PDB file of N, CA, C and O in Angstrom:
ATOM      1  N   UNK A   1     118.239 102.333  96.222  1.00  0.00           N
ATOM      2  CA  UNK A   1     117.954 102.375  97.328  1.00  0.00           C
ATOM      3  C   UNK A   1     118.467 100.862  97.828  1.00  0.00           C
ATOM      4  O   UNK A   1     118.628  99.839  97.164  1.00  0.00           O
ATOM      5  N   UNK A   2     118.657 101.110  99.229  1.00  0.00           N
ATOM      6  CA  UNK A   2     119.445 100.277 100.199  1.00  0.00           C
ATOM      7  C   UNK A   2     118.591  99.437 100.515  1.00  0.00           C
ATOM      8  O   UNK A   2     117.460  99.897 100.677  1.00  0.00           O
ATOM      9  N   UNK A   3     118.769  97.968 100.719  1.00  0.00           N
ATOM     10  CA  UNK A   3     118.090  97.131 101.778  1.00  0.00           C
ATOM     11  C   UNK A   3     118.856  96.582 102.651  1.00  0.00           C
ATOM     12  O   UNK A   3     120.048  96.290 102.545  1.00  0.00           O
ATOM     13  N   UNK A   4     118.035  96.425 103.659  1.00  0.00           N
ATOM     14  CA  UNK A   4     118.867  95.941 105.042  1.00  0.00           C
ATOM     15  C   UNK A   4     118.212  94.791 105.655  1.00  0.00           C
ATOM     16  O   UNK A   4     117.016  94.507 105.593  1.00  0.00           O
ATOM     17  N   UNK A   5     119.355  94.026 106.390  1.00  0.00           N
ATOM     18  CA  UNK A   5     118.855  92.554 106.572  1.00  0.00           C
ATOM     19  C   UNK A   5     118.079  92.663 107.600  1.00  0.00           C
ATOM     20  O   UNK A   5     118.598  93.241 108.555  1.00  0.00           O
ATOM     21  N   UNK A   6     116.741  92.215 107.769  1.00  0.00           N
ATOM     22  CA  UNK A   6     115.677  91.937 108.838  1.00  0.00           C
ATOM     23  C   UNK A   6     116.270  91.385 110.343  1.00  0.00           C
ATOM     24  O   UNK A   6     116.021  91.834 111.462  1.00  0.00           O
ATOM     25  N   UNK A   7     117.141  90.256 109.953  1.00  0.00           N
ATOM     26  CA  UNK A   7     117.958  90.098 111.515  1.00  0.00           C
ATOM     27  C   UNK A   7     118.146  90.791 112.703  1.00  0.00           C
ATOM     28  O   UNK A   7     117.920  90.637 113.903  1.00  0.00           O
ATOM     29  N   UNK A   8     118.855  91.972 111.619  1.00  0.00           N
ATOM     30  CA  UNK A   8     120.117  93.028 112.348  1.00  0.00           C
ATOM     31  C   UNK A   8     119.264  94.186 112.514  1.00  0.00           C
ATOM     32  O   UNK A   8     118.940  94.717 113.576  1.00  0.00           O
ATOM     33  N   UNK A   9     118.936  94.516 111.321  1.00  0.00           N
ATOM     34  CA  UNK A   9     118.262  95.857 111.027  1.00  0.00           C
ATOM     35  C   UNK A   9     119.663  96.894 110.445  1.00  0.00           C
ATOM     36  O   UNK A   9     119.521  98.112 110.340  1.00  0.00           O
ATOM     37  N   UNK A  10     120.653  96.367 110.188  1.00  0.00           N
ATOM     38  CA  UNK A  10     122.102  97.182 110.047  1.00  0.00           C
ATOM     39  C   UNK A  10     122.926  96.627 108.488  1.00  0.00           C
ATOM     40  O   UNK A  10     123.570  97.287 107.672  1.00  0.00           O
ATOM     41  N   UNK A  11     122.681  95.587 108.508  1.00  0.00           N
ATOM     42  CA  UNK A  11     123.803  95.201 107.256  1.00  0.00           C
ATOM     43  C   UNK A  11     122.698  95.051 105.988  1.00  0.00           C
ATOM     44  O   UNK A  11     121.583  94.529 105.982  1.00  0.00           O
ATOM     45  N   UNK A  12     123.321  95.598 105.113  1.00  0.00           N
ATOM     46  CA  UNK A  12     123.300  95.786 103.739  1.00  0.00           C
ATOM     47  C   UNK A  12     122.407  94.085 103.247  1.00  0.00           C
ATOM     48  O   UNK A  12     122.726  93.022 103.779  1.00  0.00           O
ATOM     49  N   UNK A  13     121.761  94.152 102.615  1.00  0.00           N
ATOM     50  CA  UNK A  13     121.099  92.408 102.275  1.00  0.00           C
ATOM     51  C   UNK A  13     121.685  92.543 100.624  1.00  0.00           C
ATOM     52  O   UNK A  13     121.714  93.577  99.956  1.00  0.00           O
ATOM     53  N   UNK A  14     121.996  91.592 100.333  1.00  0.00           N
ATOM     54  CA  UNK A  14     122.417  91.155  98.891  1.00  0.00           C
ATOM     55  C   UNK A  14     121.182  89.710  98.415  1.00  0.00           C
ATOM     56  O   UNK A  14     120.451  89.065  99.166  1.00  0.00           O
ATOM     57  N   UNK A  15     121.325  89.625  97.223  1.00  0.00           N
ATOM     58  CA  UNK A  15     120.568  88.592  96.800  1.00  0.00           C
ATOM     59  C   UNK A  15     119.192  88.741  96.716  1.00  0.00           C
ATOM     60  O   UNK A  15     118.693  87.775  96.139  1.00  0.00           O
ATOM     61  N   UNK A  16     118.356  89.602  97.076  1.00  0.00           N
ATOM     62  CA  UNK A  16     117.029  89.541  97.089  1.00  0.00           C
ATOM     63  C   UNK A  16     116.276  89.401  95.726  1.00  0.00           C
ATOM     64  O   UNK A  16     116.614  89.963  94.684  1.00  0.00           O
ATOM     65  N   UNK A  17     115.191  88.559  95.890  1.00  0.00           N
ATOM     66  CA  UNK A  17     114.362  89.194  94.936  1.00  0.00           C
ATOM     67  C   UNK A  17     113.002  89.870  95.213  1.00  0.00           C
ATOM     68  O   UNK A  17     112.043  89.232  95.648  1.00  0.00           O
ATOM     69  N   UNK A  18     112.954  91.535  94.869  1.00  0.00           N
ATOM     70  CA  UNK A  18     112.189  92.236  95.405  1.00  0.00           C
ATOM     71  C   UNK A  18     110.862  92.414  94.962  1.00  0.00           C
ATOM     72  O   UNK A  18     110.737  92.421  93.737  1.00  0.00           O
ATOM     73  N   UNK A  19     109.737  92.573  95.697  1.00  0.00           N
ATOM     74  CA  UNK A  19     108.645  92.741  95.044  1.00  0.00           C
ATOM     75  C   UNK A  19     108.576  94.133  95.053  1.00  0.00           C
ATOM     76  O   UNK A  19     108.754  94.832  96.050  1.00  0.00           O
ATOM     77  N   UNK A  20     108.303  94.543  93.880  1.00  0.00           N
ATOM     78  CA  UNK A  20     108.512  96.355  94.342  1.00  0.00           C
ATOM     79  C   UNK A  20     106.557  96.867  93.805  1.00  0.00           C
ATOM     80  O   UNK A  20     105.976  96.336  92.858  1.00  0.00           O
ATOM     81  N   UNK A  21     106.025  97.807  94.583  1.00  0.00           N
ATOM     82  CA  UNK A  21     104.700  98.215  94.397  1.00  0.00           C
ATOM     83  C   UNK A  21     104.318  99.940  94.243  1.00  0.00           C
ATOM     84  O   UNK A  21     105.312 100.623  94.491  1.00  0.00           O
ATOM     85  N   UNK A  22     103.487 100.487  94.003  1.00  0.00           N
ATOM     86  CA  UNK A  22     103.333 101.744  93.967  1.00  0.00           C
ATOM     87  C   UNK A  22     101.802 102.351  94.407  1.00  0.00           C
ATOM     88  O   UNK A  22     100.813 101.622  94.343  1.00  0.00           O
ATOM     89  N   UNK A  23     101.750 103.202  94.679  1.00  0.00           N
ATOM     90  CA  UNK A  23     100.424 103.592  95.203  1.00  0.00           C
ATOM     91  C   UNK A  23     100.571 105.462  94.312  1.00  0.00           C
ATOM     92  O   UNK A  23     101.455 106.317  94.280  1.00  0.00           O
ATOM     93  N   UNK A  24      99.324 105.355  93.792  1.00  0.00           N
ATOM     94  CA  UNK A  24      99.412 106.860  93.372  1.00  0.00           C
ATOM     95  C   UNK A  24      98.269 107.650  93.871  1.00  0.00           C
ATOM     96  O   UNK A  24      97.148 107.147  93.948  1.00  0.00           O
ATOM     97  N   UNK A  25      98.414 108.375  94.075  1.00  0.00           N
ATOM     98  CA  UNK A  25      97.376 109.231  94.870  1.00  0.00           C
ATOM     99  C   UNK A  25      96.490 108.793  95.690  1.00  0.00           C
ATOM    100  O   UNK A  25      95.295 109.089  95.728  1.00  0.00           O
ATOM    101  N   UNK A  26      97.245 107.871  96.550  1.00  0.00           N
ATOM    102  CA  UNK A  26      96.418 107.185  97.720  1.00  0.00           C
ATOM    103  C   UNK A  26      95.574 106.165  97.453  1.00  0.00           C
ATOM    104  O   UNK A  26      94.865 105.662  98.324  1.00  0.00           O
ATOM    105  N   UNK A  27      95.589 105.744  96.092  1.00  0.00           N
ATOM    106  CA  UNK A  27      95.046 104.501  95.851  1.00  0.00           C
ATOM    107  C   UNK A  27      95.762 103.039  96.296  1.00  0.00           C
ATOM    108  O   UNK A  27      96.836 103.051  96.897  1.00  0.00           O
ATOM    109  N   UNK A  28      95.191 101.987  96.008  1.00  0.00           N
ATOM    110  CA  UNK A  28      96.088 101.011  96.583  1.00  0.00           C
ATOM    111  C   UNK A  28      97.058 100.682  95.800  1.00  0.00           C
ATOM    112  O   UNK A  28      97.125 100.897  94.590  1.00  0.00           O
ATOM    113  N   UNK A  29      98.046 100.004  96.668  1.00  0.00           N
ATOM    114  CA  UNK A  29      99.538  99.570  96.138  1.00  0.00           C
ATOM    115  C   UNK A  29      99.160  98.381  95.034  1.00  0.00           C
ATOM    116  O   UNK A  29      98.416  97.421  95.235  1.00  0.00           O
ATOM    117  N   UNK A  30      99.892  98.720  93.791  1.00  0.00           N
ATOM    118  CA  UNK A  30      99.800  97.584  92.763  1.00  0.00           C
ATOM    119  C   UNK A  30     101.444  97.615  92.697  1.00  0.00           C
ATOM    120  O   UNK A  30     102.289  98.405  93.118  1.00  0.00           O
ATOM    121  N   UNK A  31     101.491  96.421  91.992  1.00  0.00           N
ATOM    122  CA  UNK A  31     103.006  96.054  90.936  1.00  0.00           C
ATOM    123  C   UNK A  31     103.419  97.586  90.274  1.00  0.00           C
ATOM    124  O   UNK A  31     102.599  98.439  89.932  1.00  0.00           O
ATOM    125  N   UNK A  32     105.001  97.710  90.180  1.00  0.00           N
ATOM    126  CA  UNK A  32     105.505  98.348  89.348  1.00  0.00           C
ATOM    127  C   UNK A  32     105.383  97.510  88.054  1.00  0.00           C
ATOM    128  O   UNK A  32     105.126  96.308  87.979  1.00  0.00           O
ATOM    129  N   UNK A  33     105.701  98.691  86.701  1.00  0.00           N
ATOM    130  CA  UNK A  33     105.689  98.035  85.394  1.00  0.00           C
ATOM    131  C   UNK A  33     106.747  97.169  85.604  1.00  0.00           C
ATOM    132  O   UNK A  33     106.574  95.954  85.502  1.00  0.00           O
ATOM    133  N   UNK A  34     108.285  97.850  86.006  1.00  0.00           N
ATOM    134  CA  UNK A  34     109.511  96.980  85.375  1.00  0.00           C
ATOM    135  C   UNK A  34     109.939  96.624  87.194  1.00  0.00           C
ATOM    136  O   UNK A  34     109.518  97.213  88.189  1.00  0.00           O
ATOM    137  N   UNK A  35     110.814  95.571  87.116  1.00  0.00           N
ATOM    138  CA  UNK A  35     111.446  95.140  88.402  1.00  0.00           C
ATOM    139  C   UNK A  35     112.640  95.597  88.899  1.00  0.00           C
ATOM    140  O   UNK A  35     113.493  95.821  88.039  1.00  0.00           O
ATOM    141  N   UNK A  36     113.039  95.860  90.392  1.00  0.00           N
ATOM    142  CA  UNK A  36     114.340  96.211  90.567  1.00  0.00           C
ATOM    143  C   UNK A  36     115.224  94.983  90.600  1.00  0.00           C
ATOM    144  O   UNK A  36     114.918  93.812  90.825  1.00  0.00           O
ATOM    145  N   UNK A  37     116.749  95.701  90.235  1.00  0.00           N
ATOM    146  CA  UNK A  37     117.721  94.831  89.791  1.00  0.00           C
ATOM    147  C   UNK A  37     118.649  95.049  90.952  1.00  0.00           C
ATOM    148  O   UNK A  37     118.567  96.140  91.516  1.00  0.00           O
ATOM    149  N   UNK A  38     119.593  94.096  91.428  1.00  0.00           N
ATOM    150  CA  UNK A  38     120.522  94.390  92.699  1.00  0.00           C
ATOM    151  C   UNK A  38     121.697  95.285  91.599  1.00  0.00           C
ATOM    152  O   UNK A  38     121.961  94.905  90.458  1.00  0.00           O
ATOM    153  N   UNK A  39     122.309  96.571  92.288  1.00  0.00           N
ATOM    154  CA  UNK A  39     123.676  96.749  91.770  1.00  0.00           C
ATOM    155  C   UNK A  39     124.746  96.205  92.500  1.00  0.00           C
ATOM    156  O   UNK A  39     125.613  95.535  91.938  1.00  0.00           O
ATOM    157  N   UNK A  40     124.758  96.414  93.591  1.00  0.00           N
ATOM    158  CA  UNK A  40     125.887  95.553  94.582  1.00  0.00           C
ATOM    159  C   UNK A  40     125.693  95.774  96.354  1.00  0.00           C
ATOM    160  O   UNK A  40     124.714  96.232  96.943  1.00  0.00           O
ATOM    161  N   UNK A  41     126.753  95.363  96.821  1.00  0.00           N
ATOM    162  CA  UNK A  41     126.636  95.465  97.871  1.00  0.00           C
ATOM    163  C   UNK A  41     124.999  95.839  99.101  1.00  0.00           C
ATOM    164  O   UNK A  41     125.003  96.565 100.095  1.00  0.00           O
ATOM    165  N   UNK A  42     123.916  95.114  98.579  1.00  0.00           N
ATOM    166  CA  UNK A  42     122.787  95.784  99.121  1.00  0.00           C
ATOM    167  C   UNK A  42     122.053  96.602  98.228  1.00  0.00           C
ATOM    168  O   UNK A  42     120.832  96.560  98.084  1.00  0.00           O
ATOM    169  N   UNK A  43     122.869  97.374  97.614  1.00  0.00           N
ATOM    170  CA  UNK A  43     121.678  98.528  96.857  1.00  0.00           C
ATOM    171  C   UNK A  43     121.171  98.107  95.210  1.00  0.00           C
ATOM    172  O   UNK A  43     121.895  97.669  94.316  1.00  0.00           O
ATOM    173  N   UNK A  44     119.965  98.344  95.162  1.00  0.00           N
ATOM    174  CA  UNK A  44     119.226  97.954  94.311  1.00  0.00           C
ATOM    175  C   UNK A  44     119.143  99.493  93.516  1.00  0.00           C
ATOM    176  O   UNK A  44     119.395 100.656  93.829  1.00  0.00           O
ATOM    177  N   UNK A  45     118.673  98.823  92.387  1.00  0.00           N
ATOM    178  CA  UNK A  45     117.553  99.997  91.436  1.00  0.00           C
ATOM    179  C   UNK A  45     116.472  99.565  90.685  1.00  0.00           C
ATOM    180  O   UNK A  45     116.228  98.362  90.591  1.00  0.00           O
ATOM    181  N   UNK A  46     115.923 100.252  90.241  1.00  0.00           N
ATOM    182  CA  UNK A  46     114.436 100.128  89.232  1.00  0.00           C
ATOM    183  C   UNK A  46     114.200 101.261  88.380  1.00  0.00           C
ATOM    184  O   UNK A  46     114.060 102.450  88.669  1.00  0.00           O
ATOM    185  N   UNK A  47     114.183 100.707  87.353  1.00  0.00           N
ATOM    186  CA  UNK A  47     113.402 102.027  86.058  1.00  0.00           C
ATOM    187  C   UNK A  47     112.113 101.948  86.017  1.00  0.00           C
ATOM    188  O   UNK A  47     111.408 101.204  85.335  1.00  0.00           O
ATOM    189  N   UNK A  48     111.787 102.862  86.888  1.00  0.00           N
ATOM    190  CA  UNK A  48     109.863 103.325  87.219  1.00  0.00           C
ATOM    191  C   UNK A  48     109.981 104.180  85.854  1.00  0.00           C
ATOM    192  O   UNK A  48     110.776 105.006  85.405  1.00  0.00           O
ATOM    193  N   UNK A  49     108.426 103.378  85.294  1.00  0.00           N
ATOM    194  CA  UNK A  49     107.932 103.918  84.081  1.00  0.00           C
ATOM    195  C   UNK A  49     107.070 104.988  84.349  1.00  0.00           C
ATOM    196  O   UNK A  49     106.648 105.048  85.503  1.00  0.00           O
ATOM    197  N   UNK A  50     106.657 105.974  83.439  1.00  0.00           N
ATOM    198  CA  UNK A  50     105.601 106.788  83.495  1.00  0.00           C
ATOM    199  C   UNK A  50     104.750 106.425  83.898  1.00  0.00           C
ATOM    200  O   UNK A  50     104.428 107.162  84.830  1.00  0.00           O
ATOM    201  N   UNK A  51     103.623 105.108  83.688  1.00  0.00           N
ATOM    202  CA  UNK A  51     102.706 105.037  84.521  1.00  0.00           C
ATOM    203  C   UNK A  51     103.020 104.682  86.241  1.00  0.00           C
ATOM    204  O   UNK A  51     102.207 104.735  87.164  1.00  0.00           O
ATOM    205  N   UNK A  52     104.131 104.400  86.282  1.00  0.00           N
ATOM    206  CA  UNK A  52     104.405 104.411  87.672  1.00  0.00           C
ATOM    207  C   UNK A  52     104.261 105.635  88.479  1.00  0.00           C
ATOM    208  O   UNK A  52     103.999 105.691  89.681  1.00  0.00           O
ATOM    209  N   UNK A  53     104.485 106.697  87.587  1.00  0.00           N
ATOM    210  CA  UNK A  53     104.594 108.253  88.121  1.00  0.00           C
ATOM    211  C   UNK A  53     103.560 109.110  87.948  1.00  0.00           C
ATOM    212  O   UNK A  53     103.589 110.253  88.402  1.00  0.00           O
ATOM    213  N   UNK A  54     102.623 108.653  87.317  1.00  0.00           N
ATOM    214  CA  UNK A  54     101.350 109.256  87.074  1.00  0.00           C
ATOM    215  C   UNK A  54     100.529 109.853  87.908  1.00  0.00           C
ATOM    216  O   UNK A  54      99.390 109.397  88.007  1.00  0.00           O
ATOM    217  N   UNK A  55     100.885 110.904  88.626  1.00  0.00           N
ATOM    218  CA  UNK A  55      99.919 111.360  89.481  1.00  0.00           C
ATOM    219  C   UNK A  55     100.524 112.701  90.674  1.00  0.00           C
ATOM    220  O   UNK A  55     101.403 113.474  90.295  1.00  0.00           O
ATOM    221  N   UNK A  56     100.149 112.771  91.552  1.00  0.00           N
ATOM    222  CA  UNK A  56     100.399 114.152  92.167  1.00  0.00           C
ATOM    223  C   UNK A  56     101.320 113.790  93.541  1.00  0.00           C
ATOM    224  O   UNK A  56     102.118 114.533  94.115  1.00  0.00           O
ATOM    225  N   UNK A  57     101.060 112.833  93.770  1.00  0.00           N
ATOM    226  CA  UNK A  57     101.873 111.652  94.771  1.00  0.00           C
ATOM    227  C   UNK A  57     102.109 110.454  94.815  1.00  0.00           C
ATOM    228  O   UNK A  57     101.176 109.676  94.615  1.00  0.00           O
ATOM    229  N   UNK A  58     103.490 109.931  95.102  1.00  0.00           N
ATOM    230  CA  UNK A  58     103.599 108.562  94.563  1.00  0.00           C
ATOM    231  C   UNK A  58     104.177 107.795  95.790  1.00  0.00           C
ATOM    232  O   UNK A  58     105.147 108.212  96.422  1.00  0.00           O
ATOM    233  N   UNK A  59     103.575 106.755  96.053  1.00  0.00           N
ATOM    234  CA  UNK A  59     104.263 106.023  97.646  1.00  0.00           C
ATOM    235  C   UNK A  59     105.117 104.884  96.298  1.00  0.00           C
ATOM    236  O   UNK A  59     104.812 104.556  95.151  1.00  0.00           O
ATOM    237  N   UNK A  60     106.122 104.622  97.100  1.00  0.00           N
ATOM    238  CA  UNK A  60     107.180 103.229  96.555  1.00  0.00           C
ATOM    239  C   UNK A  60     107.141 102.645  97.839  1.00  0.00           C
ATOM    240  O   UNK A  60     107.276 103.233  98.912  1.00  0.00           O
ATOM    241  N   UNK A  61     106.894 101.111  97.596  1.00  0.00           N
ATOM    242  CA  UNK A  61     107.299 100.213  98.681  1.00  0.00           C
ATOM    243  C   UNK A  61     107.795  99.035  97.754  1.00  0.00           C
ATOM    244  O   UNK A  61     107.364  98.573  96.697  1.00  0.00           O
ATOM    245  N   UNK A  62     109.135  98.657  98.765  1.00  0.00           N
ATOM    246  CA  UNK A  62     110.129  97.372  98.235  1.00  0.00           C
ATOM    247  C   UNK A  62     109.971  96.225  99.178  1.00  0.00           C
ATOM    248  O   UNK A  62     110.238  96.289 100.378  1.00  0.00           O
ATOM    249  N   UNK A  63     109.615  95.398  98.688  1.00  0.00           N
ATOM    250  CA  UNK A  63     109.931  94.268 100.185  1.00  0.00           C
ATOM    251  C   UNK A  63     110.771  92.763  99.580  1.00  0.00           C
ATOM    252  O   UNK A  63     110.851  92.450  98.392  1.00  0.00           O
ATOM    253  N   UNK A  64     111.205  92.169 100.470  1.00  0.00           N
ATOM    254  CA  UNK A  64     111.905  90.962  99.852  1.00  0.00           C
ATOM    255  C   UNK A  64     111.929  90.145 101.097  1.00  0.00           C
ATOM    256  O   UNK A  64     111.934  90.846 102.109  1.00  0.00           O
ATOM    257  N   UNK A  65     111.950  88.541 101.363  1.00  0.00           N
ATOM    258  CA  UNK A  65     112.086  88.070 102.525  1.00  0.00           C
ATOM    259  C   UNK A  65     113.360  87.795 102.930  1.00  0.00           C
ATOM    260  O   UNK A  65     114.141  87.226 102.169  1.00  0.00           O
ATOM    261  N   UNK A  66     113.706  88.170 104.172  1.00  0.00           N
ATOM    262  CA  UNK A  66     114.729  88.486 105.005  1.00  0.00           C
ATOM    263  C   UNK A  66     115.346  90.024 104.674  1.00  0.00           C
ATOM    264  O   UNK A  66     116.559  90.179 104.815  1.00  0.00           O
ATOM    265  N   UNK A  67     114.602  91.039 104.279  1.00  0.00           N
ATOM    266  CA  UNK A  67     115.005  92.056 104.358  1.00  0.00           C
ATOM    267  C   UNK A  67     113.897  92.916 104.952  1.00  0.00           C
ATOM    268  O   UNK A  67     112.701  92.652 104.830  1.00  0.00           O
ATOM    269  N   UNK A  68     114.515  94.238 105.773  1.00  0.00           N
ATOM    270  CA  UNK A  68     113.383  95.404 106.070  1.00  0.00           C
ATOM    271  C   UNK A  68     112.707  95.676 104.709  1.00  0.00           C
ATOM    272  O   UNK A  68     113.183  95.336 103.626  1.00  0.00           O
ATOM    273  N   UNK A  69     111.536  96.331 104.893  1.00  0.00           N
ATOM    274  CA  UNK A  69     110.737  96.949 103.867  1.00  0.00           C
ATOM    275  C   UNK A  69     111.563  98.091 103.814  1.00  0.00           C
ATOM    276  O   UNK A  69     112.314  98.546 104.677  1.00  0.00           O
ATOM    277  N   UNK A  70     111.140  98.756 101.885  1.00  0.00           N
ATOM    278  CA  UNK A  70     111.813  99.993 102.121  1.00  0.00           C
ATOM    279  C   UNK A  70     110.722 100.562 101.893  1.00  0.00           C
ATOM    280  O   UNK A  70     109.877  99.886 101.305  1.00  0.00           O
ATOM    281  N   UNK A  71     110.360 102.035 102.290  1.00  0.00           N
ATOM    282  CA  UNK A  71     109.083 102.852 101.597  1.00  0.00           C
ATOM    283  C   UNK A  71     109.532 104.179 101.747  1.00  0.00           C
ATOM    284  O   UNK A  71     109.990 104.751 102.736  1.00  0.00           O
ATOM    285  N   UNK A  72     109.205 104.795  99.950  1.00  0.00           N
ATOM    286  CA  UNK A  72     109.553 105.991  99.565  1.00  0.00           C
ATOM    287  C   UNK A  72     108.468 107.010  99.394  1.00  0.00           C
ATOM    288  O   UNK A  72     107.550 106.519  98.737  1.00  0.00           O
ATOM    289  N   UNK A  73     108.290 107.970  99.667  1.00  0.00           N
ATOM    290  CA  UNK A  73     107.551 108.754  98.968  1.00  0.00           C
ATOM    291  C   UNK A  73     107.736 110.157  98.100  1.00  0.00           C
ATOM    292  O   UNK A  73     108.615 110.920  98.502  1.00  0.00           O
ATOM    293  N   UNK A  74     107.263 110.395  97.384  1.00  0.00           N
ATOM    294  CA  UNK A  74     107.598 111.813  96.467  1.00  0.00           C
ATOM    295  C   UNK A  74     106.287 112.472  95.865  1.00  0.00           C
ATOM    296  O   UNK A  74     105.221 111.884  95.685  1.00  0.00           O
ATOM    297  N   UNK A  75     106.580 113.883  95.572  1.00  0.00           N
ATOM    298  CA  UNK A  75     105.571 114.350  95.030  1.00  0.00           C
ATOM    299  C   UNK A  75     106.259 115.089  93.836  1.00  0.00           C
ATOM    300  O   UNK A  75     107.250 115.811  93.940  1.00  0.00           O
ATOM    301  N   UNK A  76     105.612 114.809  92.737  1.00  0.00           N
ATOM    302  CA  UNK A  76     105.826 114.810  91.341  1.00  0.00           C
ATOM    303  C   UNK A  76     105.447 116.498  91.083  1.00  0.00           C
ATOM    304  O   UNK A  76     104.667 117.263  91.649  1.00  0.00           O
ATOM    305  N   UNK A  77     106.309 116.640  90.056  1.00  0.00           N
ATOM    306  CA  UNK A  77     106.188 118.303  89.635  1.00  0.00           C
ATOM    307  C   UNK A  77     105.474 118.313  88.293  1.00  0.00           C
ATOM    308  O   UNK A  77     105.923 117.689  87.332  1.00  0.00           O
ATOM    309  N   UNK A  78     104.450 118.970  88.245  1.00  0.00           N
ATOM    310  CA  UNK A  78     103.910 118.898  86.761  1.00  0.00           C
ATOM    311  C   UNK A  78     104.528 120.150  85.887  1.00  0.00           C
ATOM    312  O   UNK A  78     104.785 121.328  86.132  1.00  0.00           O
ATOM    313  N   UNK A  79     104.664 119.032  84.409  1.00  0.00           N
ATOM    314  CA  UNK A  79     105.868 120.007  83.330  1.00  0.00           C
ATOM    315  C   UNK A  79     105.007 121.132  82.879  1.00  0.00           C
ATOM    316  O   UNK A  79     105.464 122.000  82.136  1.00  0.00           O
TER     317      UNK A  79
END
């Protein structure tokens, strides 16, 4: 996922310490099991654990000082 500078809302933001949270099925946001790490050029990745995806709907929220928050919603598919 891409993190953008909050000063201009355009420029990819590097060197961030990201707070990653998840909400499962509309519950309160809590920390994800793993933390996000930078790939390069403002792009980051996170290895989501099974506990982070254990529901029908999952909302992910990534925040960091100096960057716009990034929100991602998903619907999981039963196996």
